[in-house]
C-alpha positions, 0 to 999 in steps of 0.5 A: 500500500505504501510503495514498491520494493525492488530486490536485485539478488546476487547482482554481480553473479560473475564475481560471486561465482569467481569469489572475487570482488571483480567480474571476469572483465576485471571491473568492480561493479560497485565502482562502475555506476552509473555504468556504460551501455557500451562498456564491458559486462560490469559496466553494462550491468551497472547501467542496467541497475542504474536504469532500474533505479531511475525507473522506480525513483526509490526513496531508499536504496540498500546495498548488501555487501561482504568484506574480508575482515572486521572493521573493528579489528582492521580499520578500513576492512569494512566488515560489520559496518553500516555505511551512509553518505556523509551528512546523511539526513536520517542519523536518528533512524540509523542510530536506532537501526544500529541499536536494535541490530546490535542488541540482537547480535550476541557476540560484541565483536560482531557488532556493527559500526557506523561509517560515513562516506560513499565511494565514487562510482558506487551504487549508493553514490549514484542513488544519493545523486538521485536524491534517494536515502541510502545505506550499505551493509557490510558483513564480514566473510570471516563469519559463516554464510548463514550468519552473514545472511541472517545479519543482512536480513535483520538490517533490512527487516529493522529498517523497514520496520523503522520506516513503517513498512509492514512485511507480510 
């Protein structure tokens, strides 16, 4: 009743299959936005995802990622973080998200940390330029897959709840 939820699962299948950050073309999808219709596969994929964002004009864009190491142990590694643009408007909402999320994470070393900033060419940088609110979730690949997926699902569920969206 309140809008449309668009999910693009496993957007970078080539990189996922290779267990690498970049696709077979050597390009990082999340540094390729808004993309290039005439570029390599990763650039074309970024352009296709960007077209979806332009078509649906989202209020929010969430990008779910995985990092190699824990941010709290290795600064700059990004694992177990929620990243928002610098000067994001919804700081209270993000603080509430982190509080609820971390209350549900039993191991303190797995708690999520807030970070600010968006990489040039990222999906969130493109979303932010369109005026969408956005956040990036980075779980840590040192954790089991089921746990990483659970954390990502928790973030989505908590954010939707905080935004007043009921999921049936």
